N, C-alpha and C positions, 0 to 999 in steps of 0.2 A: 444694603443686602437684599437681593431678590428672594421671593418665596413663591410657591405654587399657589395660584388663585384658588379661592374656596369653591368656585362654581364649576370646576372641571369634573370629569368623570372619575377622577381619582377618589378613593374612599375618603369620607369626611375626615378632616384633620382635627381631631379632638384636642383638648387641652393636654398637651404632653410635651416632652422634651423634643426639641428640634436640633438638627445638626447641619453643618455646612457641607455640601457635596459639590464637587467639581466633576462634570461629566466630560470625558474625552473619548475619542475613537480614532482609529486609523483609516476609516472609510469615509471619504468626503461626502458621499451621497446621503449619509445619515447623520452628519455632524450637526451639533447643536451649539449654542453659545457656551463658552467655557468658563464664564464668570460663575463663582460659587453661588449656590442658591440654598435656601433653608428648606429642609424636608423633615418629616417626622422620623424620629430615631427608631421606631418599631417597624419601618418598612423593610421588606425582603425583596427578592428578585421580582415577584409579580408587581408589587407596588412601584418599584423603580422602573420597570418596563412601561407601566402606565404613564409615568412622568415623561419618559422619552417619547412615547407616542403622542402625548399632549403637545410637547414642544415641537415635534415634527408635523403635527396636525395630520396624522395619517388617516386615510379613509377606512382602512381595515387594520386593527391592532396587530402589531408584530411583536412576538416575544423576543426578549434580549437576555443575554448573559452578561454578568458584570465581574470584572477581575480587579483585584487589589492585592498588591504585594506578591504577585506571581501565583495567585491562587484564585479560583472561582469563589465568589461570595455565595455562601450557602446558608448564612444566618441573617438575622436582622442587623441593621447598622449599629444598634445599641450593643448587641452581643459582640460585634466586631471590635467596637471601641474597648469593651471590657477585656476581651481576650488579648488585645494588643497593648493594653495599658495606656490607652489614649483618653484624653479628656473630651468632654462634649463640645469644647470650643475648637477642637481640631478640625481642619479642613480635610475631608476624605476625598481622595481622587479615585474615581471609578472609571475604568476603561470598559466600554460596552461594545458588544458584538452581537450580530444576529444569532439567535440560538439555533443550535443544531437539533432537529427533531429526532427523538430516539429512534434508532433503526427498528423497522418492523419486518417480521418474517414474511417473505413473499412466496418462495417456492424452494423445492429441493429435488434434485435429480439423482436417481439411484444408479450406482455402478456395481460391477461384479467384484471390484477389489478397491483397495485404498485409493483415494484421489490425492495425487501428489502435487498437482499444479493446475492453475486456472488462468485464463486470459480472455478478454472480451474485445470485440471489434464491432464498429458501427458501419453499416453498408450504404447509408444514404444521408443526404444533407440535413434531414429534420430529426435525426437521432431516434428513429422509430424502428429500424430493422437491425436487430442486434444478433450476433452469434457468440456463443460461449464455447471456448476451446478448453478441453480438460485432458490432463494426462493421468494415467492410472498405473498402479503397480502390476496390472495384467499386461503391460506393454503396449497398450492401445491408446491412441489419441482419438478423441471424439469431438465432433462439432454438434452443438445443440442449438435449437431455437428456444425462445422464452416460454414456449408451451411445454417444454420438457421432452421434445422429440429429438432422437438422435438422427441427424441428417446425413452424416457420413462418418466413416471410421478409417483410421490409418494404423493397421496392425503391422508396422514395419520393423519395430525393435525386437531384439531377442531377449530382453530383460525389462525390468521395471522402468517406466519413464519417470524422470525426476523433475523435469522443467519443460514448460511449453510457452511460446510467445507468438502472437500474431505479428506479421510484417505487412507493410504496404496497406494498412487499414483493411486487412482481411483477404488480400489477394494471395498471400503466402503465409505459412507459419513454420516455425522451427521447433524441434523437439530434441531433448537430450535424455540419456539413459544410463542405467547401470551397466549396459553393454559397451560403454566407453565411447559411443558414437553420438554424433549429432545428425539429424535428418532435416532436410529442407523439403517442404511440400507446397504444391500449388493447390489453391482451393477456388472453385468457381461453380456456380449453379449446383451447389450441394454435392459436388464430386471432388475427390482428392486424387492428385497425381504426384508420385514421388519425383523430385527434381534433382536432389543430390544427397549423397551420404558423406559425412566428414569424419576422417580418421586422423588420429594423432595422439590423443590422450591414452594413458596407460592404466587409468582407473575410472571409476564412476564420474560422469559429468553431472555435477550436483545442481548447477544453476546456469541459466543463460540470460543475456541481455541483448537487445537488438536496437539498431539505429537504421531505419529504412532509407533515409536520405543519403547516407554514406555507404550503404550496402554492406554494413559491418555487423558481425555477431561477436559477442564475447562469451566465453565459457569459463566456469569455475570447476576445477576438477579435484578429486581426492588424490591425484598424483602430485599435488602442490604447485601446479602451474595454472596460468591463465591463458586460454586459447584465444587467438584473434583470427577470424574467418571472414571470407567474402561471399556474398550471395551471387556474385557475377562469375560465371564459369571462366570467362576470359582472364580473370585475375587469379584464379585458383591454381596452386601448384598441384602436382600429381600426389596421390595418396601414398604415404610411406608403405613400402612393401613388407616391412618387418612387423607391422602392427595390423592384425586382422581381428575383426569382431568374433565373438563366440558363434558356434554353429546355430543356425535358426532353429527355433522351437515352434511346433505347431500350436496355434492359438485359436481358440474359439471366438468367433465374431458374431454379431447380431445379423440376422438374415435380411432385415428390412432396409437398413441404410446402404448407400453406395459405398463400396470399399475400393481400396487402391488397386491399381493395375498390377498384374503379376510381374511385369518387367522390372528388372533391377535398375536403380538409378546409378549414374556415374559416381565414382568415388574421388574425393579430393582431399588434399592435406591442408594444414593451417597456413595462414600468412606468417604466423609466428606463435611460439609457445613461450610466454613470459615467465621467467624464473626469478625467484626471490623469496617466496614463502617457504617455510620449513615444515609446514604441516598442511593437511588438506585445505584447499580453498573452498569456502562455503558459499560465497555469493559475489557477484560482480554487477557493476552498473556503469553506464555512460554518464558523464556530466551533461545535463540537459542543455546547458548554455554553450558547451564546447565539446562536440563529439570526438575531438582528438584526445580528450582526457578521459581516463577510466579509473574507477576505484575498485579495489578488491579487498575482501575481508577473509580471515582465516582462523582456524583453530590455534594458530601460533600466536594469538593475541594481538595481531597487527592489522592496521588499515594501511593499504599501500596505494599510492597514486602513480599512474602510468601515463607516459606520453606515447600515444599509439603510433604516430608516424615514424618515430625513431625506436619504438618498442623499449624505451628506457624507463627504469624505475626512478622517479624523481622525488619521492617522499615516502617516509615510513613513520607511522605513529603507533606506539605500543600502548596497549590497554591492560587492564588487570585480569581480564577473563577472555576465554575463547569467544570469537564473534561468529555468529551463525547467519546473520541477515543484514542487509543494508538497503537504504533508499536515500535519494537526494531530496531535500526540501529546497527547491530552486529559488523561491522568493527570498529565502533566508540565507542561502549559500551555506547550508549545513548538511552534514551527513547524519542520518539516524541509523544506529547500529544496535541490533538485537543480540543479546549474549546468552551464553549457557547459564549465567547466574541469575536469570529471570528478569533482568531489567533492560531498558533501552537507554543508551547514552547518545547525546547530541555532540557532534564534533565539528569544528571549523577546519576544513582541509587546507585552507590557505597557508602558505609558508609563513606569513606574518603572524599567524595565530599564536598567542602566548600560552595557552593551556591546551591540554590534550582533550578534555571533555568540558563542554560548557554547562551541561545540566544532565540530570538523570531522571528517567520516568520509571516509576515502580508500580506494580500492580499484578503482573503475571506471577503465577506460582510454579511455573516450569519454564523450560527454555523458550526463547523468542526466536522462531525460525523463519518468519517472513514479515516484511514491512512494505507498506505502499502509501505514498502520499496521496492526499485528496487533491485531485486536479482542479477543484474549484475554490480551494482555500489554501493559502500558503502556510497556514498555521496548523492544519489538521492532518492526521494520518491514521492508518489502521495497522494493527499488528496481529499476528497469528502465533499461537503458542501451543506447546505440547501439554498445556493444562486444559485443552479442549475448548478454549475460548478465543474469540476475536475481540480486541479492545480498540476503542476509538479514543484518540488523544487530541488535545490542543496544547501545543508545546509552549504557549504563553503561560500556562498554568501547571508547570512541572510539579508544584507542590500539592496539587489537588488529586493526583492519581488519574486514572482514565475517566473520560466523560461517560462512556457507556460500555457495558460488557455484553457481547453477543454469544449466547450458548448454542450448542447444536440442538436441533429440533427433529424428533423422529428418528428413523433409521436405527442402526445398531448402536445406540448410545448407552454406555455403561459409565455412570458418573465416576470420574477419577481415572478412567482408562483411556477415554477417547483423546485424540490428538488432532489439532488443525495444522496442516502442512503448508498451506499457501493462502494468500488473500490478495484481492485486487479491488480498489475503490474506483469505480468507473461511473459513467452517467446513469447506469441502471441501478446503482447501489453498491453494496459491499458483497462481493462474490468470494466464497471460500470453499476449500475442499479439505477432507481429512480422512481419518481412519474409520469413520462411520460409513465410508463408501458412498458419500453424497457430495454433490455440489450444492451449496446452500446460498440463496440470494436473500439479502436483507435490504429492503428499500430504505433510502435515506433522503427523502425530499427536504429541501431547504424550507426554512420558515417562510410561509406565504407562497410557496411554489407548489404546483401540482406534480404528481409523480410523472416520471418520464418512462416508466416501464410499460411500454405499449408495443405490441407486436403486430406487424402487418401480415395477415394470413392470406 
């Protein structure tokens, strides 16, 4: 049986109980031998991290997290043995991962009204020129730089904006609104030009998803349908003549940024309105591995899978509670669904799945209205809730609760009343918007990495 040498940088191993530990990881670049070794039973996360760094012979120490039994290890090994009724002769298997650095408040941008949606885009190859798109209840979409300047505004909707998404890595973006329409915009050199207006829904368009390569947009509407749209005018049918948006309202805009041209954009109809839900559709998403497949969730307690080329409903899963948000964890082939019951459930959408939900994440104290996967980790995601918080999760540790809780900072924050409406986890960090009328950025550098929040001015 191996043990850690006494002459390492690990704290001296005094005469005390030792236990056998087997270290495993899913990341080949940080793998160590899996044979059990003897370590002091009083070690916690810090001491265990020192052991892994010693075995890897790292030049700069890297902090690690350790999982056992579906939860993060937050006690000593001895306390873990006692709480699980294990003897000191047991072999403890610990899965280790690079620790996520606690999110750090970076900046916040003030709006005139509630911020309903956020989206980020990177405009060059070295990830240093970034634009943040925000949608607000004042009906205006705004483009910001990371210095907090409004570079352009798009005041084209007649009511509150509910969802915004960048297309083509920042060349275009889409907005949806309580006025029942979607708008497509062109963005270049900090100027916005209206491209198209999409009509067809009979109620608020709550959420949108985009897939640039296939020129497709999905929309979730309170009229219980899922809309399928094209960004290419040659594919678009004419707008239905029996559905017109409300009359325009005069809206105040900031004088400094460029605003949209006064000319009206052409109007188009949907490629299809997918029927099947019996209550408002709250969110939609493309399958990132197959853009011909879409998922929608609804207040009717269901998750539905759609084949987009045929516009056919191919699968329906019924849950216990209304579902308000959805995102795909592509590396795991799982759907994360946020509910009105304050929790997040993980679902396997494949037809061969034997259960409706694989696990449940608990921690929010109000409805979970937005979810976003971490693009750099298949296991992590962020959620936004009407409890005024954003929470960071690792789905390997469903029993541990959220890893971190991000609260609103500054602005019109009244504890217990604020709500977060949307969240996106991008290269610049976790970006969120809410009823405090602010876009908030929390930086999330990886262990051993420098921040990527840099702006070229």
